TIVONU-392354 format. One record per atom (N, C-alpha, C, O, CB): x, y, z; residue number from 1. Coordinates in steps of 0.02 Angstrom, whole numbers. Glycine has a CB too. Layout:
N
       X       Y       Z  seq
       X       Y       Z  NUM
...
***
This chain:
69
       X       Y       Z  seq
    1066    1058    1877    1
    1047     993    1852    1
    1004    1001    1790    1
     960    1044    1787    1
    1011     953    1906    1
    1018     961    1741    2
     982     964    1678    2
     928     909    1679    2
     943     851    1694    2
    1030     955    1618    2
     867     928    1662    3
     813     879    1659    3
     819     839    1594    3
     833     867    1542    3
     744     914    1664    3
     808     774    1598    4
     812     732    1538    4
     762     754    1484    4
     777     747    1424    4
     800     659    1556    4
     704     779    1504    5
     655     802    1454    5
     682     861    1414    5
     668     867    1354    5
     590     822    1489    5
     720     905    1447    6
     751     961    1411    6
     799     935    1358    6
     801     960    1302    6
     788    1009    1460    6
     838     886    1377    7
     888     858    1331    7
     855     823    1272    7
     880     827    1216    7
     934     809    1368    7
     800     789    1285    8
     767     753    1231    8
     737     801    1179    8
     725     781    1122    8
     712     709    1259    8
     724     863    1199    9
     698     912    1152    9
     753     946    1112    9
     739     984    1066    9
     658     965    1190    9
     816     934    1130   10
     873     964    1095   10
     898     917    1040   10
     883     857    1041   10
     931     980    1145   10
     935     945     992   11
     964     903     941   11
    1028     872     968   11
    1054     893    1020   11
     979     944     876   11
    1053     822     933   12
    1114     787     955   12
    1173     835     956   12
    1215     833    1002   12
    1129     727     909   12
    1177     879     906   13
    1233     928     904   13
    1230     976     963   13
    1281     993     992   13
    1231     967     838   13
    1170     998     981   14
    1163    1043    1039   14
    1184    1008    1103   14
    1216    1038    1147   14
    1091    1068    1044   14
    1166     945    1109   15
    1184     907    1169   15
    1259     897    1172   15
    1289     902    1226   15
    1148     838    1170   15
    1290     884    1115   16
    1364     876    1114   16
    1399     940    1135   16
    1449     938    1170   16
    1387     854    1043   16
    1372     997    1114   17
    1401    1061    1136   17
    1393    1069    1211   17
    1438    1094    1245   17
    1367    1120    1099   17
    1336    1047    1237   18
    1323    1051    1309   18
    1373    1006    1346   18
    1397    1025    1400   18
    1251    1030    1324   18
    1387     948    1319   19
    1435     902    1351   19
    1504     934    1354   19
    1538     930    1405   19
    1438     834    1312   19
    1525     965    1299   20
    1590     998    1298   20
    1594    1053    1351   20
    1645    1059    1386   20
    1605    1027    1229   20
    1541    1092    1358   21
    1540    1145    1408   21
    1542    1115    1478   21
    1577    1141    1522   21
    1477    1189    1399   21
    1506    1062    1489   22
    1506    1030    1555   22
    1574    1000    1571   22
    1595    1001    1629   22
    1452     975    1557   22
    1608     973    1521   23
    1675     945    1533   23
    1724    1001    1553   23
    1767     991    1596   23
    1701     909    1471   23
    1717    1059    1521   24
    1760    1115    1540   24
    1746    1138    1611   24
    1792    1153    1649   24
    1750    1174    1491   24
    1681    1140    1629   25
    1663    1158    1697   25
    1690    1108    1747   25
    1715    1126    1800   25
    1586    1163    1703   25
    1685    1044    1730   26
    1710     991    1774   26
    1785     998    1785   26
    1809     989    1840   26
    1693     922    1746   26
    1821    1013    1731   27
    1893    1022    1737   27
    1908    1080    1785   27
    1952    1075    1828   27
    1924    1036    1667   27
    1872    1135    1777   28
    1881    1192    1821   28
    1866    1175    1893   28
    1901    1196    1939   28
    1838    1249    1799   28
    1813    1137    1904   29
    1794    1118    1972   29
    1847    1072    2003   29
    1863    1079    2062   29
    1726    1082    1972   29
    1874    1026    1963   30
    1926     982    1990   30
    1989    1021    2007   30
    2022    1008    2057   30
    1942     927    1939   30
    2005    1069    1965   31
    2064    1111    1978   31
    2055    1150    2043   31
    2101    1155    2084   31
    2076    1159    1919   31
    1995    1179    2052   32
    1980    1216    2114   32
    1984    1169    2175   32
    2009    1189    2227   32
    1910    1248    2109   32
    1959    1108    2167   33
    1960    1061    2223   33
    2032    1043    2242   33
    2048    1039    2301   33
    1921     998    2205   33
    2075    1033    2192   34
    2145    1016    2207   34
    2179    1074    2243   34
    2223    1063    2285   34
    2182     999    2143   34
    2160    1135    2225   35
    2191    1193    2256   35
    2159    1208    2324   35
    2184    1249    2362   35
    2184    1254    2211   35
    2104    1173    2340   36
    2072    1183    2405   36
    2028    1245    2407   36
    2013    1270    2462   36
    2123    1187    2458   36
    2008    1270    2350   37
    1969    1332    2348   37
    1895    1321    2330   37
    1859    1370    2317   37
    1999    1379    2299   37
    1873    1259    2329   38
    1804    1246    2307   38
    1756    1255    2367   38
    1768    1228    2421   38
    1797    1175    2277   38
    1702    1292    2356   39
    1654    1304    2409   39
    1602    1249    2412   39
    1579    1231    2467   39
    1620    1371    2398   39
    1582    1223    2354   40
    1529    1172    2352   40
    1555    1110    2315   40
    1547    1105    2254   40
    1465    1200    2318   40
    1586    1064    2352   41
    1615    1005    2319   41
    1563     960    2285   41
    1581     922    2240   41
    1652     964    2370   41
    1500     964    2304   42
    1449     922    2272   42
    1438     942    2199   42
    1408     903    2161   42
    1384     927    2310   42
    1461    1000    2179   43
    1453    1022    2109   43
    1492     976    2062   43
    1473     969    2004   43
    1477    1095    2101   43
    1546     945    2086   44
    1585     898    2045   44
    1541     838    2027   44
    1538     818    1968   44
    1649     874    2082   44
    1507     810    2076   45
    1463     753    2063   45
    1405     773    2019   45
    1384     735    1975   45
    1437     723    2129   45
    1378     833    2029   46
    1323     857    1987   46
    1344     862    1914   46
    1307     843    1869   46
    1297     925    2012   46
    1404     888    1903   47
    1429     896    1835   47
    1440     828    1802   47
    1423     818    1744   47
    1496     936    1834   47
    1467     780    1840   48
    1477     713    1813   48
    1411     680    1794   48
    1406     648    1742   48
    1515     669    1863   48
    1361     689    1836   49
    1295     659    1823   49
    1262     692    1763   49
    1228     659    1724   49
    1251     665    1884   49
    1271     758    1755   50
    1243     793    1698   50
    1275     769    1633   50
    1240     760    1582   50
    1252     869    1705   50
    1340     758    1634   51
    1375     732    1575   51
    1348     663    1558   51
    1334     648    1499   51
    1452     729    1587   51
    1341     620    1607   52
    1315     553    1596   52
    1244     555    1569   52
    1225     516    1525   52
    1317     512    1661   52
    1204     601    1595   53
    1135     608    1572   53
    1134     628    1498   53
    1094     602    1459   53
    1097     660    1614   53
    1177     675    1479   54
    1181     697    1410   54
    1202     640    1364   54
    1173     630    1311   54
    1230     756    1403   54
    1253     603    1384   55
    1277     548    1343   55
    1224     493    1336   55
    1220     461    1283   55
    1341     519    1373   55
    1185     483    1388   56
    1131     433    1384   56
    1079     454    1333   56
    1055     412    1294   56
    1099     424    1453   56
    1060     517    1334   57
    1009     541    1286   57
    1037     537    1215   57
    1000     520    1168   57
     988     613    1303   57
    1100     554    1206   58
    1131     548    1139   58
    1127     475    1115   58
    1109     462    1058   58
    1205     573    1140   58
    1144     428    1159   59
    1142     357    1142   59
    1071     336    1125   59
    1060     298    1077   59
    1169     314    1200   59
    1022     360    1163   60
     952     344    1148   60
     932     368    1078   60
     900     332    1040   60
     905     375    1200   60
     952     429    1062   61
     934     457     997   61
     969     419     940   61
     938     408     888   61
     953     532     994   61
    1031     399     950   62
    1066     362     899   62
    1036     293     889   62
    1030     269     832   62
    1140     355     917   62
    1016     260     943   63
     985     194     938   63
     915     198     907   63
     893     150     875   63
     983     160    1006   63
     881     253     917   64
     814     261     888   64
     818     267     813   64
     770     248     778   64
     779     322     918   64
     873     292     787   65
     881     301     715   65
     904     238     680   65
     900     234     618   65
     930     357     702   65
     929     189     717   66
     953     127     687   66
     893      83     669   66
     845      79     706   66
    1001      89     735   66
     897      49     612   67
     844       2     596   67
     849     -60     640   67
     904     -81     658   67
     847     -18     521   67
     793     -89     656   68
     792    -150     697   68
     820    -208     658   68
     803    -219     599   68
     719    -165     722   68
     862    -247     690   69
     894    -304     654   69
     854    -367     662   69
     873    -419     635   69
     965    -316     681   69
***
């Protein structure tokens, strides 16, 4: 699990790289689950939540840079 404070200290590009890596991991976990070889099925939910956490921090950073209307 990735702490939101860790993500906030990273740049947007670093977070996007992290998201890509997490998506690849999630794909692998789903493939293992379909084959019935996954030992810890909760890792799928953890990966999904980590991706969502990363995307939330990216959105926060993008909105912080926008001028107030």
